[in-house]
RODO-2510 file (C-alpha; in nm, 4 decimals, decimal comma):
residues 294
     n   res          X          Y          Z
     1     m     2,3888    -0,6205    -0,5735
     2     a     2,0839    -0,8390    -0,6410
     3     g     1,9725    -0,8366    -0,2804
     4     k     1,9438    -0,4569    -0,2943
     5     i     1,8609    -0,3738    -0,6570
     6     g     1,6213    -0,6530    -0,7571
     7     p     1,3435    -0,5816    -0,5030
     8     y     1,3558    -0,2072    -0,5733
     9     l     1,3356    -0,2598    -0,9495
    10     r     1,0348    -0,4827    -0,8872
    11     r     0,8558    -0,1969    -0,7076
    12     l     0,9390     0,0440    -0,9887
    13     r     0,8254    -0,2105    -1,2503
    14     l     0,4897    -0,2542    -1,0787
    15     n     0,4486     0,1228    -1,0441
    16     q     0,5008     0,1545    -1,4198
    17     g     0,2531    -0,1234    -1,4923
    18     l     0,5133    -0,3461    -1,6617
    19     s     0,5062    -0,7246    -1,6536
    20     q     0,8228    -0,9252    -1,5914
    21     r     0,8017    -1,0553    -1,9471
    22     e     0,7937    -0,7020    -2,0899
    23     l     1,0846    -0,5793    -1,8791
    24     y     1,3197    -0,8783    -1,8957
    25     q     1,2426    -1,0158    -2,2435
    26     d     1,5590    -1,1629    -2,4026
    27     l     1,7514    -1,0783    -2,0845
    28     l     1,6329    -1,3172    -1,8130
    29     s     1,4235    -1,6315    -1,8068
    30     e     1,1021    -1,6261    -1,6037
    31     r     1,2752    -1,8132    -1,3210
    32     q     1,5778    -1,5805    -1,3294
    33     a     1,3539    -1,2712    -1,3230
    34     i     1,1610    -1,4019    -1,0228
    35     r     1,4802    -1,4827    -0,8344
    36     f     1,6410    -1,1492    -0,9279
    37     e     1,3457    -0,9447    -0,8040
    38     a     1,3362    -1,1524    -0,4859
    39     g     1,7013    -1,0611    -0,4230
    40     r     1,8339    -1,4142    -0,4717
    41     n     2,0027    -1,3764    -0,8131
    42     d     2,2431    -1,1212    -0,9542
    43     i     2,2272    -0,9605    -1,2980
    44     q     2,5060    -0,8747    -1,5393
    45     a     2,5870    -0,5043    -1,5611
    46     e     2,5072    -0,4703    -1,9330
    47     r     2,1688    -0,6372    -1,8785
    48     l     2,0970    -0,4091    -1,5841
    49     f     2,1643    -0,1063    -1,8044
    50     t     1,9186    -0,2438    -2,0615
    51     v     1,6556    -0,2864    -1,7888
    52     l     1,7075     0,0728    -1,6743
    53     a     1,6767     0,1945    -2,0339
    54     r     1,3473     0,0067    -2,0810
    55     m     1,2130     0,1773    -1,7693
    56     a     1,3449     0,5158    -1,8884
    57     l     1,5579     0,5436    -1,5752
    58     p     1,9021     0,7071    -1,5723
    59     i     2,1937     0,5108    -1,4325
    60     t     2,2181     0,7707    -1,1551
    61     t     1,8866     0,6324    -1,0290
    62     l     2,0817     0,3462    -0,8735
    63     i     2,2369     0,5916    -0,6304
    64     t     1,8999     0,7006    -0,4965
    65     l     1,7739     0,3433    -0,4893
    66     m     2,0565     0,2118    -0,2766
    67     p     2,0027     0,2117     0,1020
    68     a     2,2690     0,3741     0,3162
    69     s     2,5648     0,1401     0,3592
    70     n     2,6466     0,2576     0,7112
    71     r     2,3079     0,1719     0,8587
    72     d     2,2903     0,1157     1,2335
    73     p     2,2964    -0,2631     1,2972
    74     v     2,0125    -0,2297     1,5520
    75     l     1,8039    -0,0500     1,2911
    76     q     1,8942    -0,3098     1,0291
    77     s     1,7896    -0,5855     1,2681
    78     g     1,4482    -0,4249     1,3160
    79     l     1,3972    -0,3648     0,9437
    80     t     1,4922    -0,7236     0,8653
    81     k     1,2342    -0,8534     1,1151
    82     l     0,9606    -0,6319     0,9729
    83     n     1,0493    -0,7201     0,6157
    84     q     1,0017    -1,0861     0,7016
    85     w     0,6795    -1,0277     0,8985
    86     p     0,5048    -0,6849     0,9258
    87     d     0,3654    -0,7678     1,2711
    88     a     0,6980    -0,8834     1,4125
    89     t     0,7738    -0,7805     1,7706
    90     l     1,0661    -0,5392     1,7941
    91     t     1,2874    -0,4755     2,0929
    92     s     1,2643    -0,1325     2,2556
    93     e     1,6066    -0,0514     2,1058
    94     e     1,4863    -0,1460     1,7566
    95     n     1,1725     0,0657     1,7975
    96     r     1,3814     0,3651     1,9028
    97     a     1,6231     0,3131     1,6133
    98     l     1,3359     0,2943     1,3639
    99     t     1,1756     0,6106     1,5030
   100     t     1,5062     0,7992     1,4892
   101     y     1,5664     0,6734     1,1374
   102     v     1,2364     0,8122     1,0087
   103     t     1,2268     1,1373     1,2070
   104     g     1,5943     1,2272     1,1785
   105     q     1,7201     1,5193     0,9727
   106     s     1,9490     1,3082     0,7519
   107     p     1,7979     1,2840     0,4018
   108     l     1,6286     0,9536     0,3244
   109     t     1,6973     0,7867    -0,0097
   110     l     1,4060     0,6623    -0,2189
   111     a     1,4969     0,3123    -0,1055
   112     d     1,4797     0,4234     0,2585
   113     i     1,1372     0,5788     0,1995
   114     q     1,0095     0,2645     0,0276
   115     t     1,1366     0,0611     0,3208
   116     v     0,9812     0,2664     0,5992
   117     t     0,6484     0,3617     0,4400
   118     p     0,4695     0,0302     0,5199
   119     l     0,5921     0,0612     0,8799
   120     l     0,4652     0,4092     0,9640
   121     g     0,1291     0,2985     1,1003
   122     r     0,2624     0,0519     1,3549
   123     f     0,3262     0,3114     1,6264
   124     d     0,0818     0,4958     1,8512
   125     d    -0,1485     0,7330     1,6661
   126     a     0,0290     1,0604     1,7467
   127     l     0,3717     0,9244     1,6545
   128     s     0,2481     0,7552     1,3368
   129     k     0,0991     1,0823     1,2127
   130     r     0,4249     1,2613     1,2852
   131     l     0,6169     0,9920     1,1000
   132     y     0,3927     1,0212     0,7958
   133     q     0,4541     1,3959     0,7904
   134     s     0,8326     1,3713     0,8316
   135     t     0,8624     1,0978     0,5687
   136     w     0,6580     1,3075     0,3260
   137     r     0,9027     1,5914     0,3883
   138     h     1,1934     1,3618     0,2997
   139     l     1,0110     1,2473    -0,0129
   140     q     0,9838     1,6062    -0,1393
   141     a     1,3625     1,6201    -0,1724
   142     h     1,3288     1,3717    -0,4618
   143     q     1,0749     1,5581    -0,6743
   144     t     1,3122     1,5716    -0,9700
   145     e     1,3652     1,1947    -0,9702
   146     p     1,1695     0,9966    -1,2321
   147     e     1,0270     0,7689    -0,9621
   148     y     0,8840     1,0541    -0,7549
   149     s     0,5257     1,0542    -0,8867
   150     a     0,4901     0,6777    -0,8530
   151     l     0,6245     0,6739    -0,4991
   152     a     0,4268     0,9845    -0,3981
   153     s     0,1057     0,8212    -0,5223
   154     s     0,1763     0,4998    -0,3311
   155     f     0,2678     0,6974    -0,0191
   156     c    -0,0540     0,9015    -0,0318
   157     i    -0,2630     0,5844    -0,0696
   158     g    -0,1081     0,4413     0,2463
   159     a    -0,1494     0,7687     0,4350
   160     l    -0,5120     0,7996     0,3249
   161     y    -0,6024     0,4518     0,4431
   162     y    -0,4245     0,5135     0,7730
   163     a    -0,6092     0,8431     0,8244
   164     l    -0,9502     0,7029     0,7349
   165     f    -0,9034     0,3838     0,9378
   166     h    -0,8301     0,6131     1,2336
   167     a    -1,1242     0,8470     1,1635
   168     d    -0,9016     1,1449     1,0906
   169     l    -1,0839     1,3287     0,8125
   170     t    -0,8500     1,6285     0,8295
   171     m    -0,5408     1,4164     0,7673
   172     a    -0,7231     1,2327     0,4892
   173     q    -0,8092     1,5608     0,3160
   174     v    -0,4464     1,6752     0,3394
   175     y    -0,3106     1,3616     0,1716
   176     l    -0,5882     1,3558    -0,0849
   177     e    -0,4904     1,7097    -0,1859
   178     r    -0,1253     1,6059    -0,2033
   179     w    -0,2161     1,3066    -0,4153
   180     l    -0,4147     1,5258    -0,6536
   181     n    -0,0859     1,7023    -0,7278
   182     a     0,0919     1,3731    -0,8100
   183     l    -0,0080     1,1906    -1,1252
   184     p    -0,1436     0,8397    -1,0604
   185     q     0,0777     0,5859    -1,2338
   186     t    -0,1709     0,3078    -1,2986
   187     i    -0,5395     0,2633    -1,3768
   188     e    -0,5758     0,0970    -1,0372
   189     q    -0,4425     0,4071    -0,8643
   190     q    -0,6792     0,6277    -1,0645
   191     i    -0,9732     0,4137    -0,9556
   192     q    -0,8603     0,4255    -0,5937
   193     r    -0,8276     0,8025    -0,6151
   194     n    -1,1806     0,8380    -0,7520
   195     f    -1,2978     0,6149    -0,4665
   196     f    -1,1251     0,8311    -0,2055
   197     v    -1,2573     1,1549    -0,3557
   198     a    -1,6150     1,0249    -0,3542
   199     l    -1,5944     0,8718    -0,0064
   200     i    -1,4258     1,1655     0,1676
   201     k    -1,6749     1,4081     0,0171
   202     a    -1,9671     1,1924     0,1337
   203     l    -1,8477     1,1054     0,4854
   204     p    -1,9916     1,4132     0,6598
   205     a    -2,3356     1,3242     0,5174
   206     g    -2,3403     0,9748     0,6707
   207     a    -2,3238     0,6086     0,5737
   208     e    -2,5978     0,6049     0,3101
   209     a    -2,4333     0,8936     0,1263
   210     c    -2,1039     0,6999     0,1283
   211     y    -2,2694     0,3893    -0,0127
   212     q    -2,4353     0,5882    -0,2892
   213     a    -2,1234     0,7894    -0,3744
   214     t    -1,9034     0,4815    -0,4203
   215     a    -2,1572     0,2367    -0,5667
   216     t    -2,0915     0,3302    -0,9301
   217     i    -1,7160     0,2761    -0,8945
   218     i    -1,7579    -0,0641    -0,7327
   219     h    -2,0288    -0,1740    -0,9781
   220     g    -1,8101    -0,0641    -1,2681
   221     l    -1,5221    -0,2800    -1,1455
   222     r    -1,7499    -0,5831    -1,1340
   223     e    -1,8769    -0,5058    -1,4849
   224     i    -1,5242    -0,5190    -1,6272
   225     g    -1,4324    -0,8319    -1,4326
   226     v    -1,2114    -0,6803    -1,1606
   227     a    -1,3996    -0,8494    -0,8787
   228     a    -1,1075    -0,8677    -0,6350
   229     m    -1,0573    -0,4915    -0,6374
   230     a    -1,4314    -0,4347    -0,6064
   231     d    -1,4413    -0,6586    -0,2987
   232     a    -1,1382    -0,4797    -0,1528
   233     l    -1,3099    -0,1413    -0,1880
   234     v    -1,6298    -0,2763    -0,0315
   235     d    -1,4293    -0,4098     0,2626
   236     n    -1,2261    -0,0912     0,2992
   237     r    -1,5427     0,1188     0,2869
   238     r    -1,6920    -0,0912     0,5675
   239     h    -1,3718    -0,0532     0,7709
   240     i    -1,3727     0,3251     0,7215
   241     l    -1,7395     0,3605     0,8131
   242     s    -1,6729     0,1539     1,1268
   243     a    -1,3863     0,3850     1,2246
   244     f    -1,6178     0,6863     1,1959
   245     g    -1,8940     0,5104     1,3933
   246     l    -2,1196     0,4958     1,0870
   247     h    -2,1322     0,1198     1,0249
   248     l    -2,4348     0,0130     1,2249
   249     t    -2,5332    -0,3042     1,0378
   250     w    -2,3660    -0,5405     0,7943
   251     r    -2,4967    -0,5309     0,4378
   252     r    -2,5131    -0,8488     0,2358
   253     d    -2,2579    -0,7228    -0,0169
   254     e    -2,0147    -0,6634     0,2712
   255     l    -2,0602    -1,0200     0,3936
   256     g    -2,0001    -1,1457     0,0400
   257     a    -1,6886    -0,9335    -0,0071
   258     l    -1,5407    -1,0496     0,3242
   259     a    -1,6175    -1,4143     0,2454
   260     r    -1,4527    -1,3970    -0,0976
   261     s    -1,1503    -1,2027     0,0267
   262     t    -1,0987    -1,4605     0,2999
   263     q    -1,1094    -1,7364     0,0404
   264     r    -0,8658    -1,5571    -0,1937
   265     h    -0,6106    -1,4996     0,0799
   266     q    -0,6700    -1,8399     0,2410
   267     s    -0,7133    -1,6684     0,5755
   268     t    -0,9394    -1,7272     0,8723
   269     v    -1,1801    -1,4660     1,0024
   270     v    -1,2012    -1,4303     1,3795
   271     i    -1,5690    -1,3328     1,3998
   272     a    -1,5294    -1,1722     1,7415
   273     n    -1,2892    -0,9175     1,5889
   274     f    -1,5639    -0,7787     1,3618
   275     p    -1,8362    -0,5915     1,5547
   276     g    -2,1833    -0,7083     1,4584
   277     l    -2,0622    -0,9858     1,2274
   278     a    -2,1923    -1,2726     1,4384
   279     a    -2,5420    -1,1254     1,4442
   280     a    -2,5306    -1,0562     1,0702
   281     l    -2,4342    -1,4155     0,9940
   282     g    -2,7255    -1,5460     1,1987
   283     g    -2,5491    -1,8732     1,2693
   284     q    -2,4534    -1,9367     0,9055
   285     p    -2,0914    -1,9945     0,8064
   286     l    -1,9298    -1,6931     0,6392
   287     a    -1,8526    -1,9145     0,3378
   288     d    -2,2252    -1,9331     0,2612
   289     f    -2,2135    -1,5696     0,1508
   290     r    -1,9419    -1,6045    -0,1135
   291     t    -2,1883    -1,5722    -0,3994
   292     i    -2,3580    -1,2576    -0,2634
   293     i    -2,2693    -0,9533    -0,4744
   294     e    -2,5397    -0,6930    -0,4027
***
């Protein structure tokens, strides 16, 4: 059971803004909680019921959380690969199985929807947009479930970023409207929603309007010490402006945000993959810009 239940309870816990300590206090040690949510440890039934009670979830929720037991082995193979590495290469049979899985008429459980949502953007643009729409349709069948609002909010965030990264303002407006009808579950989601509202409204007016419309949100995050989220919004804004052909030059705050994000994630930036970055750096290492905020 742990391999199926633990990871899904982790997603629900994060959507509710609960820490592991709050949820598992007097039930599991820190190490046990980590292993349980990673799918490596089991949990006693009476303790599981206590966890569900603390999250205000009915026991029947477990039914909607559980993936289908008769899943196609080819599909399961593809999902396993993608769960281990989002950019994994699938066989043509696995790609077909995944597409059928998402677009089929059989109802998807909440667990199925949580599984496929991060994968929807990996196909060609036309198919990805169709998959977003069909998965949203499946999600609507769960509106009475207590997890619906949290999952709908997360789904709309993913769909919005996909739409904006692909310069599809119409799709972005559709999912923003859908998100406005689903209550954000966390302060972070509320901030992201305010960011999307401001940015989408400003996009038709050009880059400078987008910078001005989102500046207060980003500055406010820095003022309260949430620098990582501020940097993420700066970087996402740059990415979106690039998609719409509006990012003509790199600003210093964008160089700083990219430098700090690279350091946080211990990743390497391939400068050639970022149009105009080499010229903006002027021969300096990206790391030199880590202290640049404005």
